[in-house]
GUTOR-398155 format. One record per residue (C-alpha): residue in three letters; chain; x, y, z. Coordinates in nm, 2 decimals. Each point is the difference from the previous one (the first is absolute). Layout:
@type:ALA&mol:A&px:X&py:Y&pz:Z
...
END
This chain:
@type:MET&mol:A&px:-5.10&py:-4.04&pz:0.95
@type:ALA&mol:A&px:-0.14&py:0.34&pz:0.09
@type:PHE&mol:A&px:0.29&py:0.04&pz:0.24
@type:LEU&mol:A&px:0.26&py:-0.06&pz:-0.28
@type:ILE&mol:A&px:-0.17&py:0.25&pz:-0.23
@type:ALA&mol:A&px:-0.01&py:0.26&pz:0.27
@type:ALA&mol:A&px:0.37&py:-0.06&pz:0.07
@type:VAL&mol:A&px:0.10&py:0.04&pz:-0.36
@type:VAL&mol:A&px:-0.20&py:0.32&pz:-0.04
@type:LEU&mol:A&px:0.16&py:0.14&pz:0.32
@type:VAL&mol:A&px:0.35&py:-0.08&pz:-0.12
@type:GLY&mol:A&px:-0.08&py:0.15&pz:-0.34
@type:VAL&mol:A&px:-0.13&py:0.32&pz:0.16
@type:LEU&mol:A&px:0.31&py:0.02&pz:0.22
@type:CYS&mol:A&px:0.23&py:-0.04&pz:-0.30
@type:LEU&mol:A&px:-0.18&py:0.28&pz:-0.19
@type:LEU&mol:A&px:0.02&py:0.23&pz:0.31
@type:ASN&mol:A&px:0.37&py:-0.08&pz:0.03
@type:LEU&mol:A&px:0.05&py:0.08&pz:-0.37
@type:LEU&mol:A&px:-0.17&py:0.33&pz:0.03
@type:LEU&mol:A&px:0.20&py:0.10&pz:0.31
@type:MET&mol:A&px:0.33&py:-0.10&pz:-0.17
@type:MET&mol:A&px:-0.09&py:0.21&pz:-0.30
@type:GLY&mol:A&px:-0.06&py:0.30&pz:0.23
@type:VAL&mol:A&px:0.33&py:-0.05&pz:0.17
@type:LEU&mol:A&px:0.19&py:-0.02&pz:-0.33
@type:ARG&mol:A&px:-0.17&py:0.32&pz:-0.12
@type:ARG&mol:A&px:0.09&py:0.18&pz:0.33
@type:LEU&mol:A&px:0.36&py:-0.12&pz:-0.04
@type:ARG&mol:A&px:0.02&py:0.15&pz:-0.35
@type:GLU&mol:A&px:-0.13&py:0.33&pz:0.14
@type:HIS&mol:A&px:0.26&py:0.00&pz:0.27
@type:THR&mol:A&px:0.28&py:-0.08&pz:-0.25
@type:ALA&mol:A&px:-0.11&py:0.29&pz:-0.22
@type:GLU&mol:A&px:0.00&py:0.23&pz:0.30
@type:LEU&mol:A&px:0.34&py:-0.11&pz:0.11
@type:GLN&mol:A&px:0.14&py:0.05&pz:-0.35
@type:ARG&mol:A&px:-0.16&py:0.35&pz:0.00
@type:LEU&mol:A&px:0.16&py:0.09&pz:0.33
@type:ALA&mol:A&px:0.34&py:-0.14&pz:-0.11
@type:GLY&mol:A&px:0.00&py:0.23&pz:-0.30
@type:GLY&mol:A&px:-0.09&py:-0.25&pz:-0.28
@type:PRO&mol:A&px:0.00&py:-0.36&pz:-0.09
@type:MET&mol:A&px:0.22&py:-0.23&pz:0.20
@type:THR&mol:A&px:0.13&py:-0.17&pz:-0.31
@type:PRO&mol:A&px:0.35&py:0.09&pz:-0.13
@type:LEU&mol:A&px:-0.01&py:0.30&pz:-0.23
@type:ALA&mol:A&px:0.23&py:0.07&pz:-0.29
@type:TYR&mol:A&px:0.29&py:0.21&pz:0.12
@type:ASP&mol:A&px:0.18&py:0.24&pz:-0.23
@type:PRO&mol:A&px:0.31&py:0.13&pz:0.18
@type:THR&mol:A&px:0.07&py:0.25&pz:-0.28
@type:VAL&mol:A&px:-0.24&py:0.24&pz:0.18
@type:LEU&mol:A&px:0.28&py:0.05&pz:0.25
@type:VAL&mol:A&px:0.23&py:0.16&pz:-0.27
@type:GLY&mol:A&px:0.05&py:0.37&pz:0.09
@type:ARG&mol:A&px:-0.07&py:-0.03&pz:0.37
@type:ALA&mol:A&px:0.28&py:0.11&pz:0.24
@type:LEU&mol:A&px:0.15&py:-0.22&pz:0.26
@type:PRO&mol:A&px:-0.02&py:0.13&pz:0.36
@type:GLU&mol:A&px:0.31&py:0.18&pz:0.12
@type:ASP&mol:A&px:0.12&py:-0.28&pz:0.21
@type:ALA&mol:A&px:-0.01&py:-0.23&pz:-0.30
@type:ALA&mol:A&px:0.15&py:0.24&pz:-0.25
@type:GLY&mol:A&px:0.33&py:-0.09&pz:-0.15
@type:ALA&mol:A&px:-0.09&py:-0.35&pz:-0.07
@type:ARG&mol:A&px:0.02&py:-0.08&pz:-0.38
@type:LEU&mol:A&px:-0.17&py:-0.34&pz:0.04
@type:VAL&mol:A&px:-0.28&py:-0.06&pz:0.25
@type:GLY&mol:A&px:-0.17&py:-0.33&pz:0.07
@type:PHE&mol:A&px:-0.32&py:-0.03&pz:0.20
@type:PHE&mol:A&px:-0.05&py:-0.33&pz:0.17
@type:ASP&mol:A&px:-0.25&py:-0.14&pz:0.25
@type:VAL&mol:A&px:0.09&py:-0.28&pz:0.25
@type:GLY&mol:A&px:-0.32&py:-0.19&pz:-0.07
@type:CYS&mol:A&px:0.05&py:0.01&pz:-0.38
@type:ASP&mol:A&px:0.13&py:-0.33&pz:-0.15
@type:THR&mol:A&px:0.09&py:0.17&pz:-0.33
@type:CYS&mol:A&px:0.20&py:0.26&pz:0.20
@type:HIS&mol:A&px:0.21&py:-0.28&pz:0.15
@type:GLU&mol:A&px:0.05&py:-0.15&pz:-0.35
@type:ARG&mol:A&px:0.12&py:0.33&pz:-0.16
@type:ALA&mol:A&px:0.21&py:0.13&pz:0.29
@type:PRO&mol:A&px:0.32&py:-0.18&pz:-0.11
@type:GLU&mol:A&px:-0.03&py:0.15&pz:-0.35
@type:PHE&mol:A&px:-0.05&py:0.34&pz:0.16
@type:ALA&mol:A&px:0.31&py:-0.05&pz:0.23
@type:GLU&mol:A&px:0.21&py:-0.10&pz:-0.30
@type:THR&mol:A&px:-0.11&py:0.31&pz:-0.20
@type:ALA&mol:A&px:0.05&py:0.22&pz:0.31
@type:ARG&mol:A&px:0.37&py:-0.11&pz:0.02
@type:GLY&mol:A&px:0.06&py:0.19&pz:-0.32
@type:GLU&mol:A&px:-0.16&py:0.32&pz:0.12
@type:ASN&mol:A&px:0.30&py:0.11&pz:0.21
@type:GLY&mol:A&px:-0.21&py:0.06&pz:0.32
@type:GLY&mol:A&px:-0.28&py:0.17&pz:-0.19
@type:ALA&mol:A&px:-0.26&py:-0.27&pz:0.07
@type:LEU&mol:A&px:-0.27&py:-0.01&pz:0.27
@type:ALA&mol:A&px:-0.22&py:-0.29&pz:0.11
@type:VAL&mol:A&px:-0.32&py:0.10&pz:0.16
@type:VAL&mol:A&px:-0.14&py:-0.30&pz:0.20
@type:THR&mol:A&px:-0.35&py:0.03&pz:0.14
@type:GLY&mol:A&px:-0.16&py:-0.23&pz:0.25
@type:ASP&mol:A&px:0.12&py:-0.13&pz:0.33
@type:PRO&mol:A&px:0.38&py:0.06&pz:0.03
@type:ALA&mol:A&px:0.03&py:-0.31&pz:0.22
@type:GLU&mol:A&px:-0.11&py:-0.22&pz:-0.30
@type:ALA&mol:A&px:0.23&py:0.18&pz:-0.26
@type:GLY&mol:A&px:0.32&py:-0.17&pz:0.10
@type:ASP&mol:A&px:0.07&py:-0.17&pz:-0.33
@type:LEU&mol:A&px:-0.07&py:0.31&pz:-0.20
@type:LEU&mol:A&px:0.21&py:0.22&pz:0.24
@type:ASP&mol:A&px:0.29&py:-0.25&pz:-0.02
@type:LEU&mol:A&px:-0.01&py:0.00&pz:-0.38
@type:MET&mol:A&px:-0.01&py:0.38&pz:-0.03
@type:SER&mol:A&px:0.25&py:0.10&pz:0.27
@type:GLY&mol:A&px:0.32&py:0.12&pz:-0.15
@type:VAL&mol:A&px:-0.14&py:0.04&pz:-0.36
@type:ALA&mol:A&px:-0.28&py:0.25&pz:0.07
@type:GLY&mol:A&px:-0.13&py:0.23&pz:0.26
@type:VAL&mol:A&px:-0.29&py:-0.16&pz:0.19
@type:VAL&mol:A&px:-0.31&py:0.17&pz:0.14
@type:THR&mol:A&px:-0.25&py:-0.21&pz:0.21
@type:GLY&mol:A&px:-0.29&py:0.06&pz:0.23
@type:ASP&mol:A&px:-0.21&py:0.32&pz:0.01
@type:ASP&mol:A&px:0.26&py:0.18&pz:-0.21
@type:ALA&mol:A&px:-0.03&py:-0.26&pz:-0.28
@type:LEU&mol:A&px:-0.38&py:0.03&pz:0.00
@type:ARG&mol:A&px:0.02&py:0.38&pz:-0.01
@type:ILE&mol:A&px:0.24&py:-0.01&pz:-0.30
@type:ALA&mol:A&px:-0.22&py:-0.25&pz:-0.19
@type:GLU&mol:A&px:-0.31&py:0.20&pz:0.07
@type:SER&mol:A&px:0.16&py:0.34&pz:-0.09
@type:VAL&mol:A&px:0.12&py:-0.14&pz:-0.34
@type:GLY&mol:A&px:-0.33&py:-0.17&pz:-0.07
@type:VAL&mol:A&px:0.12&py:-0.37&pz:-0.01
@type:LYS&mol:A&px:-0.31&py:-0.22&pz:-0.01
@type:ALA&mol:A&px:0.15&py:-0.35&pz:-0.07
@type:PHE&mol:A&px:0.31&py:-0.19&pz:0.11
@type:PRO&mol:A&px:0.26&py:-0.04&pz:-0.13
@type:THR&mol:A&px:0.04&py:0.33&pz:-0.19
@type:PHE&mol:A&px:0.33&py:0.13&pz:-0.13
@type:LEU&mol:A&px:0.08&py:0.37&pz:-0.08
@type:ARG&mol:A&px:0.28&py:0.16&pz:-0.18
@type:THR&mol:A&px:0.05&py:0.37&pz:0.10
@type:GLY&mol:A&px:0.17&py:0.30&pz:-0.16
@type:SER&mol:A&px:0.26&py:0.22&pz:0.16
@type:ASP&mol:A&px:-0.28&py:0.23&pz:0.13
@type:GLY&mol:A&px:-0.16&py:-0.29&pz:0.19
@type:THR&mol:A&px:-0.31&py:-0.04&pz:-0.22
@type:VAL&mol:A&px:-0.10&py:-0.33&pz:-0.14
@type:VAL&mol:A&px:0.10&py:-0.05&pz:-0.37
@type:ALA&mol:A&px:-0.10&py:-0.36&pz:-0.03
@type:ALA&mol:A&px:-0.21&py:-0.24&pz:0.20
@type:ASP&mol:A&px:-0.09&py:-0.37&pz:-0.05
@type:THR&mol:A&px:-0.09&py:-0.31&pz:0.19
@type:GLU&mol:A&px:0.30&py:-0.17&pz:-0.17
@type:LEU&mol:A&px:0.36&py:0.10&pz:0.02
@type:THR&mol:A&px:0.05&py:-0.08&pz:-0.36
@type:GLY&mol:A&px:-0.24&py:0.29&pz:-0.08
@type:LEU&mol:A&px:0.25&py:0.25&pz:0.14
@type:ALA&mol:A&px:0.29&py:0.08&pz:-0.22
@type:PRO&mol:A&px:0.30&py:0.15&pz:0.17
@type:LEU&mol:A&px:0.01&py:0.38&pz:-0.02
@type:ALA&mol:A&px:0.33&py:0.00&pz:-0.20
@type:HIS&mol:A&px:-0.19&py:-0.19&pz:-0.28
@type:ARG&mol:A&px:-0.30&py:0.23&pz:-0.01
@type:GLY&mol:A&px:-0.03&py:0.25&pz:-0.29
END
């Protein structure tokens, strides 16, 4: 009987020790997560994105001339969903549309096929440079530009961009 009591006490002590160690590991993981978030520049949760902050910014010279600009990323499911709508809208722009596709160009095949012929397409490092210079923080983002190459309207939905002819 004494052996059984000693075994139960030993198992209980081991369980308590395990519980204490696990609590320490979880606390340490929380500290590491907070440090990673700080190093990444903020929380790792999606933030609200207001593309209207882009209004008034100028497109880089190599992207100037485009009246409609769409920013897409190859790893973005929403970008793939909205690309056909952008291509259709770009058809009516008479060559004044530009699709900026970030990510691995080898994976952008369907986006490139859809955009070719209806919009100019920029991929690779040039696409990333244009997106960063304008200040795009989320994909997809759509811009309408004025004749001087500055952004006059920006939205994450194409329906938020009225054609320039209809603007007052």
